VODRENKE-843483 format. One record per residue (C-alpha): residue number from 1; residue in one letter; x, y, z. Coordinates in Angstrom, 1 decimal, decimal comma. Example, Ala and Ser with C-alpha at 12.3 -4.5 7.8 and 13.67 -1.06 7.14 Angstrom:
BEGIN
+-----+------+--------+--------+--------+
!  nr ! rest !   east !  north !     up !
+-----+------+--------+--------+--------+
!   1 !    a !   12,3 !   -4,5 !    7,8 !
!   2 !    s !   13,7 !   -1,1 !    7,1 !
+-----+------+--------+--------+--------+
***
This chain:
BEGIN
+-----+------+--------+--------+--------+
!  nr ! rest !   east !  north !     up !
+-----+------+--------+--------+--------+
!   1 !    m !   24,9 !  111,9 !  -67,5 !
!   2 !    v !   26,9 !  115,1 !  -67,7 !
!   3 !    e !   30,1 !  113,3 !  -66,7 !
!   4 !    t !   29,5 !  110,8 !  -69,5 !
!   5 !    v !   29,0 !  113,5 !  -72,1 !
!   6 !    l !   32,1 !  115,3 !  -70,9 !
!   7 !    l !   34,1 !  112,1 !  -71,1 !
!   8 !    v !   32,9 !  111,6 !  -74,7 !
!   9 !    g !   33,9 !  115,2 !  -75,4 !
!  10 !    i !   37,4 !  114,7 !  -74,0 !
!  11 !    v !   37,8 !  111,5 !  -76,1 !
!  12 !    a !   36,7 !  113,4 !  -79,2 !
!  13 !    s !   39,1 !  116,3 !  -78,4 !
!  14 !    i !   42,0 !  113,8 !  -78,0 !
!  15 !    f !   41,0 !  112,2 !  -81,3 !
!  16 !    v !   41,1 !  115,5 !  -83,1 !
!  17 !    g !   44,4 !  116,6 !  -81,4 !
!  18 !    f !   45,9 !  113,2 !  -82,2 !
!  19 !    n !   45,3 !  113,6 !  -85,9 !
!  20 !    i !   46,5 !  117,2 !  -85,8 !
!  21 !    g !   49,7 !  116,0 !  -84,2 !
!  22 !    g !   50,2 !  113,4 !  -86,9 !
!  23 !    s !   50,0 !  115,8 !  -89,8 !
!  24 !    s !   51,5 !  119,0 !  -88,2 !
!  25 !    t !   54,6 !  117,2 !  -86,9 !
!  26 !    g !   55,5 !  115,9 !  -90,3 !
!  27 !    i !   55,2 !  119,3 !  -91,8 !
!  28 !    a !   57,2 !  121,0 !  -89,1 !
!  29 !    w !   60,0 !  118,5 !  -88,8 !
!  30 !    g !   59,9 !  116,4 !  -92,0 !
!  31 !    p !   62,6 !  118,3 !  -93,8 !
!  32 !    a !   65,0 !  118,1 !  -90,8 !
!  33 !    v !   64,4 !  114,4 !  -90,2 !
!  34 !    g !   64,7 !  113,6 !  -93,9 !
!  35 !    a !   68,0 !  115,4 !  -94,0 !
!  36 !    g !   69,3 !  113,3 !  -91,1 !
!  37 !    l !   69,7 !  116,3 !  -88,8 !
!  38 !    l !   67,7 !  114,8 !  -85,9 !
!  39 !    r !   65,8 !  111,7 !  -84,9 !
!  40 !    k !   62,0 !  111,3 !  -85,1 !
!  41 !    v !   61,7 !  111,0 !  -81,3 !
!  42 !    t !   63,6 !  114,2 !  -80,8 !
!  43 !    a !   61,5 !  115,9 !  -83,4 !
!  44 !    a !   58,3 !  114,7 !  -81,6 !
!  45 !    a !   59,6 !  116,0 !  -78,2 !
!  46 !    l !   60,4 !  119,4 !  -79,6 !
!  47 !    m !   57,1 !  119,5 !  -81,4 !
!  48 !    t !   55,2 !  118,8 !  -78,2 !
!  49 !    f !   57,0 !  121,5 !  -76,2 !
!  50 !    f !   56,6 !  124,2 !  -78,8 !
!  51 !    v !   53,0 !  123,3 !  -79,6 !
!  52 !    f !   52,3 !  123,8 !  -75,9 !
!  53 !    l !   54,1 !  127,1 !  -75,9 !
!  54 !    g !   52,2 !  128,3 !  -79,0 !
!  55 !    g !   48,8 !  127,2 !  -77,6 !
!  56 !    w !   49,5 !  128,7 !  -74,2 !
!  57 !    t !   50,4 !  132,1 !  -75,6 !
!  58 !    v !   49,1 !  133,1 !  -79,1 !
!  59 !    g !   46,6 !  130,3 !  -79,2 !
!  60 !    r !   44,4 !  131,9 !  -76,5 !
!  61 !    n !   43,4 !  134,6 !  -79,0 !
!  62 !    v !   42,1 !  131,9 !  -81,5 !
!  63 !    m !   40,4 !  130,1 !  -78,6 !
!  64 !    d !   38,5 !  133,3 !  -77,8 !
!  65 !    t !   37,3 !  133,6 !  -81,4 !
!  66 !    l !   36,2 !  130,0 !  -81,7 !
!  67 !    s !   34,6 !  129,8 !  -78,3 !
!  68 !    g !   32,8 !  133,1 !  -78,1 !
!  69 !    d !   33,0 !  135,4 !  -81,2 !
!  70 !    i !   31,6 !  133,3 !  -84,0 !
!  71 !    i !   28,2 !  132,8 !  -82,4 !
!  72 !    a !   26,5 !  134,9 !  -79,8 !
!  73 !    i !   25,6 !  132,1 !  -77,3 !
!  74 !    e !   27,7 !  129,7 !  -75,3 !
!  75 !    i !   28,0 !  126,2 !  -76,9 !
!  76 !    s !   26,4 !  123,6 !  -74,7 !
!  77 !    l !   28,4 !  120,6 !  -73,7 !
!  78 !    a !   26,3 !  118,3 !  -75,9 !
!  79 !    a !   26,6 !  120,7 !  -78,8 !
!  80 !    g !   30,3 !  121,0 !  -78,2 !
!  81 !    v !   30,7 !  117,2 !  -78,4 !
!  82 !    a !   28,7 !  117,3 !  -81,7 !
!  83 !    v !   30,9 !  120,0 !  -83,1 !
!  84 !    l !   34,0 !  118,0 !  -82,2 !
!  85 !    f !   32,4 !  115,0 !  -84,0 !
!  86 !    f !   32,1 !  117,0 !  -87,2 !
!  87 !    i !   35,7 !  118,2 !  -86,9 !
!  88 !    g !   36,9 !  114,6 !  -86,6 !
!  89 !    l !   34,7 !  113,6 !  -89,5 !
!  90 !    g !   36,3 !  116,4 !  -91,6 !
!  91 !    i !   39,7 !  115,1 !  -90,7 !
!  92 !    l !   38,7 !  111,5 !  -91,6 !
!  93 !    i !   37,3 !  112,6 !  -95,0 !
!  94 !    a !   40,5 !  114,6 !  -95,8 !
!  95 !    n !   42,7 !  111,6 !  -94,8 !
!  96 !    i !   40,6 !  109,4 !  -97,1 !
!  97 !    f !   41,2 !  111,7 ! -100,0 !
!  98 !    g !   44,9 !  112,0 !  -99,0 !
!  99 !    v !   44,9 !  115,8 !  -98,7 !
! 100 !    p !   46,2 !  118,1 !  -96,0 !
! 101 !    v !   43,6 !  118,6 !  -93,2 !
! 102 !    p !   42,0 !  122,1 !  -93,1 !
! 103 !    t !   41,2 !  121,7 !  -89,4 !
! 104 !    s !   40,7 !  125,4 !  -88,6 !
! 105 !    m !   38,3 !  125,8 !  -91,5 !
! 106 !    t !   36,4 !  122,7 !  -90,6 !
! 107 !    t !   36,1 !  123,9 !  -87,0 !
! 108 !    v !   34,7 !  127,3 !  -88,0 !
! 109 !    g !   32,3 !  125,6 !  -90,4 !
! 110 !    a !   30,9 !  123,3 !  -87,7 !
! 111 !    i !   30,4 !  126,2 !  -85,2 !
! 112 !    a !   28,8 !  128,3 !  -88,0 !
! 113 !    g !   26,3 !  125,6 !  -88,7 !
! 114 !    l !   25,2 !  125,7 !  -85,0 !
! 115 !    g !   25,0 !  129,5 !  -85,3 !
! 116 !    l !   22,8 !  129,4 !  -88,4 !
! 117 !    v !   20,3 !  127,0 !  -86,7 !
! 118 !    t !   20,1 !  129,1 !  -83,5 !
! 119 !    n !   20,1 !  132,4 !  -85,4 !
! 120 !    t !   23,1 !  133,6 !  -83,4 !
! 121 !    l !   25,8 !  133,6 !  -86,1 !
! 122 !    n !   28,0 !  136,7 !  -86,0 !
! 123 !    f !   28,2 !  137,4 !  -89,8 !
! 124 !    e !   30,7 !  140,2 !  -89,3 !
! 125 !    t !   33,2 !  137,8 !  -87,6 !
! 126 !    i !   32,6 !  135,1 !  -90,2 !
! 127 !    g !   33,1 !  137,6 !  -93,0 !
! 128 !    w !   36,4 !  138,8 !  -91,5 !
! 129 !    i !   37,6 !  135,2 !  -91,1 !
! 130 !    i !   36,6 !  134,1 !  -94,6 !
! 131 !    s !   38,3 !  137,2 !  -96,1 !
! 132 !    w !   41,6 !  136,1 !  -94,6 !
! 133 !    w !   41,0 !  132,6 !  -95,9 !
! 134 !    i !   41,0 !  134,2 !  -99,4 !
! 135 !    v !   43,9 !  136,6 !  -98,7 !
! 136 !    t !   46,2 !  134,0 !  -97,1 !
! 137 !    p !   46,7 !  131,7 ! -100,2 !
! 138 !    i !   47,2 !  134,7 ! -102,4 !
! 139 !    l !   49,7 !  136,3 ! -100,0 !
! 140 !    a !   51,6 !  133,0 !  -99,6 !
! 141 !    l !   51,6 !  132,5 ! -103,4 !
! 142 !    w !   52,9 !  136,1 ! -104,0 !
! 143 !    i !   55,7 !  135,8 ! -101,4 !
! 144 !    g !   56,8 !  132,4 ! -102,8 !
! 145 !    a !   56,7 !  133,6 ! -106,4 !
! 146 !    t !   58,8 !  136,7 ! -105,5 !
! 147 !    v !   61,4 !  134,7 ! -103,6 !
! 148 !    g !   61,5 !  132,0 ! -106,3 !
! 149 !    r !   61,9 !  134,5 ! -109,1 !
! 150 !    y !   64,2 !  137,1 ! -107,7 !
! 151 !    i !   65,9 !  135,8 ! -104,6 !
! 152 !    y !   66,0 !  132,0 ! -104,3 !
! 153 !    p !   68,7 !  131,2 ! -106,9 !
! 154 !    e !   71,2 !  133,5 ! -105,3 !
! 155 !    l !   70,2 !  132,2 ! -101,8 !
! 156 !    n !   70,8 !  128,7 ! -102,9 !
! 157 !    r !   74,2 !  129,6 ! -104,4 !
! 158 !    r !   75,3 !  131,3 ! -101,2 !
! 159 !    f !   73,6 !  129,4 !  -98,4 !
! 160 !    e !   73,1 !  125,8 !  -99,7 !
! 161 !    i !   72,4 !  123,6 !  -96,7 !
! 162 !    t !   73,9 !  120,1 !  -96,8 !
! 163 !    a !   74,4 !  117,3 !  -94,3 !
! 164 !    s !   77,7 !  115,4 !  -94,3 !
! 165 !    e !   78,4 !  111,9 !  -93,2 !
! 166 !    g !   79,1 !  111,2 !  -89,6 !
! 167 !    p !   78,2 !  113,1 !  -86,4 !
! 168 !    l !   77,6 !  116,8 !  -86,4 !
! 169 !    l !   79,6 !  117,3 !  -83,2 !
! 170 !    a !   82,2 !  115,2 !  -81,5 !
! 171 !    l !   83,6 !  115,0 !  -78,0 !
! 172 !    n !   87,4 !  115,7 !  -77,9 !
! 173 !    r !   89,0 !  113,8 !  -74,9 !
! 174 !    s !   92,6 !  114,7 !  -75,8 !
! 175 !    g !   92,9 !  117,4 !  -73,2 !
! 176 !    s !   92,5 !  117,4 !  -69,5 !
! 177 !    i !   89,0 !  118,6 !  -69,9 !
! 178 !    p !   86,8 !  117,1 !  -72,6 !
! 179 !    t !   85,5 !  119,6 !  -75,2 !
! 180 !    i !   82,9 !  119,5 !  -77,9 !
! 181 !    g !   84,0 !  120,3 !  -81,4 !
! 182 !    l !   82,9 !  119,8 !  -85,0 !
! 183 !    g !   82,5 !  116,3 !  -86,3 !
! 184 !    p !   85,0 !  114,8 !  -88,7 !
! 185 !    n !   83,2 !  116,0 !  -91,8 !
! 186 !    t !   81,3 !  118,9 !  -90,4 !
! 187 !    t !   81,9 !  122,5 !  -91,6 !
! 188 !    y !   80,9 !  125,7 !  -89,8 !
! 189 !    q !   78,4 !  126,3 !  -92,7 !
! 190 !    e !   76,8 !  122,9 !  -92,0 !
! 191 !    l !   76,7 !  123,6 !  -88,2 !
! 192 !    g !   75,1 !  127,0 !  -88,8 !
! 193 !    g !   72,6 !  125,5 !  -91,3 !
! 194 !    t !   71,6 !  122,8 !  -88,9 !
! 195 !    i !   71,0 !  125,3 !  -86,1 !
! 196 !    t !   68,9 !  127,3 !  -88,5 !
! 197 !    v !   66,8 !  124,3 !  -89,5 !
! 198 !    l !   66,2 !  123,5 !  -85,8 !
! 199 !    i !   65,2 !  127,0 !  -85,0 !
! 200 !    i !   62,8 !  127,2 !  -87,9 !
! 201 !    g !   61,3 !  123,8 !  -87,0 !
! 202 !    c !   60,6 !  125,1 !  -83,5 !
! 203 !    y !   59,1 !  128,2 !  -84,9 !
! 204 !    m !   56,8 !  126,2 !  -87,1 !
! 205 !    a !   55,8 !  123,9 !  -84,2 !
! 206 !    f !   55,0 !  127,1 !  -82,2 !
! 207 !    s !   52,8 !  128,3 !  -85,1 !
! 208 !    a !   51,1 !  124,9 !  -85,3 !
! 209 !    g !   50,3 !  125,1 !  -81,6 !
! 210 !    a !   48,9 !  128,6 !  -81,9 !
! 211 !    s !   46,5 !  127,7 !  -84,7 !
! 212 !    n !   45,6 !  124,1 !  -83,9 !
! 213 !    v !   45,4 !  123,7 !  -80,1 !
! 214 !    p !   42,2 !  125,7 !  -80,0 !
! 215 !    n !   40,6 !  123,5 !  -82,7 !
! 216 !    a !   40,8 !  120,5 !  -80,5 !
! 217 !    v !   39,2 !  122,0 !  -77,4 !
! 218 !    a !   37,4 !  125,3 !  -78,1 !
! 219 !    p !   33,9 !  123,7 !  -78,2 !
! 220 !    l !   34,5 !  122,3 !  -74,7 !
! 221 !    v !   35,9 !  125,6 !  -73,4 !
! 222 !    s !   32,9 !  127,5 !  -74,8 !
! 223 !    s !   30,5 !  125,2 !  -72,8 !
! 224 !    g !   32,4 !  125,8 !  -69,6 !
! 225 !    a !   33,2 !  122,0 !  -69,3 !
! 226 !    l !   36,9 !  122,7 !  -69,4 !
! 227 !    e !   38,9 !  125,6 !  -68,1 !
! 228 !    v !   41,2 !  127,2 !  -70,7 !
! 229 !    n !   44,5 !  126,1 !  -69,1 !
! 230 !    t !   43,3 !  122,5 !  -68,7 !
! 231 !    a !   42,0 !  122,4 !  -72,2 !
! 232 !    i !   45,4 !  123,6 !  -73,6 !
! 233 !    i !   47,1 !  120,8 !  -71,7 !
! 234 !    v !   44,7 !  118,2 !  -73,0 !
! 235 !    a !   45,2 !  119,3 !  -76,6 !
! 236 !    t !   49,0 !  119,4 !  -76,2 !
! 237 !    v !   49,1 !  115,9 !  -74,9 !
! 238 !    a !   46,9 !  114,7 !  -77,7 !
! 239 !    i !   49,0 !  116,5 !  -80,4 !
! 240 !    g !   52,2 !  115,2 !  -78,8 !
! 241 !    l !   50,8 !  111,6 !  -78,8 !
! 242 !    g !   50,1 !  112,0 !  -82,5 !
! 243 !    g !   53,6 !  113,3 !  -83,1 !
! 244 !    f !   55,2 !  110,3 !  -81,3 !
! 245 !    t !   53,1 !  107,7 !  -83,2 !
! 246 !    i !   51,4 !  108,4 !  -86,6 !
! 247 !    a !   53,7 !  111,3 !  -87,5 !
! 248 !    r !   56,6 !  108,9 !  -87,9 !
! 249 !    r !   55,4 !  107,9 !  -91,3 !
! 250 !    t !   54,7 !  111,5 !  -92,3 !
! 251 !    m !   58,2 !  112,5 !  -91,3 !
! 252 !    e !   59,7 !  109,7 !  -93,4 !
! 253 !    s !   58,3 !  111,5 !  -96,5 !
! 254 !    v !   60,1 !  114,6 !  -95,4 !
! 255 !    g !   57,1 !  116,7 !  -94,4 !
! 256 !    s !   54,4 !  115,7 !  -96,9 !
! 257 !    e !   54,5 !  118,4 !  -99,7 !
! 258 !    l !   58,0 !  119,5 !  -98,7 !
! 259 !    s !   59,5 !  116,2 !  -99,5 !
! 260 !    d !   60,4 !  116,8 ! -103,1 !
! 261 !    i !   62,2 !  120,1 ! -102,8 !
! 262 !    p !   65,6 !  121,1 ! -101,5 !
! 263 !    l !   66,1 !  121,8 !  -97,8 !
! 264 !    l !   66,6 !  125,5 !  -98,4 !
! 265 !    a !   63,4 !  125,8 ! -100,3 !
! 266 !    a !   61,6 !  123,8 !  -97,5 !
! 267 !    l !   62,9 !  126,3 !  -94,9 !
! 268 !    i !   61,6 !  129,2 !  -97,0 !
! 269 !    v !   58,2 !  127,6 !  -97,1 !
! 270 !    m !   58,3 !  126,9 !  -93,3 !
! 271 !    i !   59,3 !  130,5 !  -92,5 !
! 272 !    t !   56,7 !  132,0 !  -94,7 !
! 273 !    a !   53,8 !  129,7 !  -93,6 !
! 274 !    s !   54,7 !  130,0 !  -89,9 !
! 275 !    t !   54,9 !  133,8 !  -90,0 !
! 276 !    i !   51,6 !  134,2 !  -91,8 !
! 277 !    t !   49,9 !  131,7 !  -89,5 !
! 278 !    t !   51,3 !  133,1 !  -86,3 !
! 279 !    a !   50,4 !  136,7 !  -87,2 !
! 280 !    l !   46,8 !  135,7 !  -88,0 !
! 281 !    s !   46,6 !  133,6 !  -84,9 !
! 282 !    w !   47,7 !  136,6 !  -82,9 !
! 283 !    a !   44,8 !  138,5 !  -84,4 !
! 284 !    g !   42,5 !  135,7 !  -83,4 !
! 285 !    i !   41,9 !  134,4 !  -87,0 !
! 286 !    p !   41,5 !  130,6 !  -87,2 !
! 287 !    i !   43,8 !  129,7 !  -90,2 !
! 288 !    s !   45,2 !  126,6 !  -91,8 !
! 289 !    l !   49,0 !  126,2 !  -91,6 !
! 290 !    v !   48,9 !  123,8 !  -94,5 !
! 291 !    m !   47,1 !  126,3 !  -96,7 !
! 292 !    a !   50,0 !  128,8 !  -96,4 !
! 293 !    s !   52,6 !  126,0 !  -96,8 !
! 294 !    v !   51,1 !  124,6 ! -100,0 !
! 295 !    m !   50,6 !  127,9 ! -101,7 !
! 296 !    t !   54,2 !  129,1 ! -100,9 !
! 297 !    i !   55,5 !  125,9 ! -102,6 !
! 298 !    v !   53,4 !  126,7 ! -105,6 !
! 299 !    g !   54,7 !  130,2 ! -105,7 !
! 300 !    l !   58,3 !  129,2 ! -105,3 !
! 301 !    g !   58,0 !  126,7 ! -108,2 !
! 302 !    w !   56,3 !  129,2 ! -110,5 !
! 303 !    g !   58,8 !  132,0 ! -109,7 !
! 304 !    r !   61,8 !  129,7 ! -110,3 !
! 305 !    a !   60,3 !  128,3 ! -113,5 !
! 306 !    t !   59,5 !  131,8 ! -115,0 !
! 307 !    r !   63,0 !  133,2 ! -114,6 !
! 308 !    p !   63,8 !  132,7 ! -118,3 !
! 309 !    v !   61,0 !  135,0 ! -119,3 !
! 310 !    t !   60,2 !  138,7 ! -118,5 !
! 311 !    a !   57,7 !  139,5 ! -115,7 !
! 312 !    r !   55,2 !  140,8 ! -118,3 !
! 313 !    e !   55,4 !  137,5 ! -120,3 !
! 314 !    a !   55,1 !  135,4 ! -117,2 !
! 315 !    i !   52,0 !  137,2 ! -115,9 !
! 316 !    r !   50,3 !  137,2 ! -119,3 !
! 317 !    g !   51,3 !  133,7 ! -120,1 !
! 318 !    d !   52,8 !  134,9 ! -123,4 !
! 319 !    v !   55,5 !  132,3 ! -123,7 !
! 320 !    d !   56,3 !  129,8 ! -126,4 !
! 321 !    r !   57,7 !  127,1 ! -124,1 !
! 322 !    e !   56,1 !  125,0 ! -121,4 !
! 323 !    m !   57,0 !  126,1 ! -117,9 !
! 324 !    s !   58,1 !  123,3 ! -115,6 !
! 325 !    m !   57,5 !  123,8 ! -111,9 !
! 326 !    g !   60,2 !  121,1 ! -111,4 !
! 327 !    a !   62,8 !  123,9 ! -112,0 !
! 328 !    l !   62,8 !  124,3 ! -108,2 !
! 329 !    k !   64,1 !  120,8 ! -107,7 !
! 330 !    t !   67,1 !  121,2 ! -109,9 !
! 331 !    e !   70,0 !  123,3 ! -108,7 !
! 332 !    p !   72,5 !  123,7 ! -111,6 !
! 333 !    d !   76,1 !  124,6 ! -110,7 !
! 334 !    a !   76,1 !  127,3 ! -113,4 !
! 335 !    p !   76,2 !  131,0 ! -112,4 !
! 336 !    v !   72,8 !  132,5 ! -111,6 !
! 337 !    t !   71,3 !  134,0 ! -114,7 !
! 338 !    r !   69,6 !  137,4 ! -114,9 !
! 339 !    i !   65,9 !  137,6 ! -115,2 !
! 340 !    g !   64,7 !  136,9 ! -118,8 !
! 341 !    e !   67,9 !  135,1 ! -119,8 !
! 342 !    e !   68,0 !  131,5 ! -120,9 !
! 343 !    e !   68,8 !  128,9 ! -118,2 !
! 344 !    s !   70,0 !  125,4 ! -118,5 !
! 345 !    e !   67,6 !  122,9 ! -120,1 !
! 346 !    e !   68,1 !  120,7 ! -117,0 !
! 347 !    a !   66,4 !  123,4 ! -114,9 !
! 348 !    l !   63,5 !  123,9 ! -117,4 !
! 349 !    n !   62,8 !  120,2 ! -118,0 !
! 350 !    a !   63,0 !  118,7 ! -114,5 !
! 351 !    d !   60,2 !  116,5 ! -113,3 !
! 352 !    n !   57,2 !  118,4 ! -112,0 !
! 353 !    l !   57,5 !  119,7 ! -108,5 !
! 354 !    f !   53,8 !  119,1 ! -108,0 !
! 355 !    n !   50,8 !  117,8 ! -109,9 !
! 356 !    p !   48,5 !  120,7 ! -110,9 !
! 357 !    r !   45,6 !  118,3 ! -110,3 !
! 358 !    a !   46,8 !  117,7 ! -106,8 !
! 359 !    i !   46,8 !  121,5 ! -106,2 !
! 360 !    m !   43,2 !  121,7 ! -107,5 !
! 361 !    k !   42,3 !  118,9 ! -105,1 !
! 362 !    y !   43,8 !  120,8 ! -102,1 !
! 363 !    v !   42,1 !  124,0 ! -103,0 !
! 364 !    s !   38,8 !  122,3 ! -103,6 !
! 365 !    m !   39,1 !  120,6 ! -100,1 !
! 366 !    w !   39,6 !  124,1 !  -98,6 !
! 367 !    i !   36,3 !  125,0 ! -100,1 !
! 368 !    i !   34,4 !  121,8 !  -99,7 !
! 369 !    g !   35,7 !  121,0 !  -96,2 !
! 370 !    p !   34,2 !  124,0 !  -94,3 !
! 371 !    s !   31,2 !  124,0 !  -96,6 !
! 372 !    m !   30,3 !  120,4 !  -95,8 !
! 373 !    s !   31,1 !  120,9 !  -92,1 !
! 374 !    t !   28,7 !  123,8 !  -92,0 !
! 375 !    l !   25,9 !  122,0 !  -93,9 !
! 376 !    l !   26,3 !  118,8 !  -91,9 !
! 377 !    a !   26,3 !  120,7 !  -88,6 !
! 378 !    y !   23,3 !  122,8 !  -89,7 !
! 379 !    g !   21,3 !  119,7 !  -90,7 !
! 380 !    f !   22,2 !  117,9 !  -87,4 !
! 381 !    f !   21,3 !  120,7 !  -85,1 !
! 382 !    l !   18,2 !  121,4 !  -87,0 !
! 383 !    a !   17,1 !  117,8 !  -86,7 !
! 384 !    v !   18,2 !  117,4 !  -83,1 !
! 385 !    p !   17,3 !  120,8 !  -81,6 !
! 386 !    f !   17,5 !  119,7 !  -77,9 !
! 387 !    v !   21,3 !  119,3 !  -78,4 !
+-----+------+--------+--------+--------+
***
């Protein structure tokens, strides 16, 4: 009987990890694949390796929080399987609504539901986690807005990243010893930009592993059914499988929400989101990588669009023109204007970078997701106390 329950638990963990791999791989490698800098198979392979690295190192801190700090008792094997079911259900609901999956928040909610029923919930730990769920989007928004308003236009002028036609590198056989050199249309700036993109993609994959590997296996680790090292390997394999399969479609859209913005802006989003997520994972805080990514995009667009007005006018909303977040998408060749000066109409009237209704949908899911996970888990464990 125990073996059967454990098998069901492992299958549930693989299902959760598989879906995590499908979404996280697209976010980490979509911009690079969309720009033609590497193939999908290569991106999935790099994703798998660095997810394992992130889960094996920083992810252990998150694993400790999920498996032992949220509630004061060990999660039984049957309860762990039930928790994984609610995590998978949360992923399914998010996919149905077409929004990024707040896996970490759903995981915490399911475990908290068990803690409420058994009266073992550590409210201090939950309060600390939720406080960072509130601070993270605000911090990401502020960083994005600051970069978009004061730094991004100059960065784009100086370090625009492009991909030329033909191979990046070419093998030169003219000499006695073959050497590797630049491709026929490759510049040193393009080579440096490509290397930067690859490094940042690896960094984001590491961050995804640190935050998401524990989500797929922490309930089984808490029950003692799986040893930590084994659990990390199981989660990595599942996430890698998702990266090699269902993530291919996500990468075609150039990383979900990153698809409609220039590669340089996407890299700023990736650096910001990865750094926030890695830092909080190091502190043992379960956090959503997608949350930081989306809010950085919003901040970048707002900061870029409000350059034609003063900071006081932008904050107060005291402007007589409609601000277009699509300003981030348009990169005019004209010199960078000073803050508060008029910019080209092309920059101000570009198509919207994002739909405000979509942003509200994402934010609402970050609230509804863990709330529903908590309520469903609470109701289940209350109705089935022997689990």
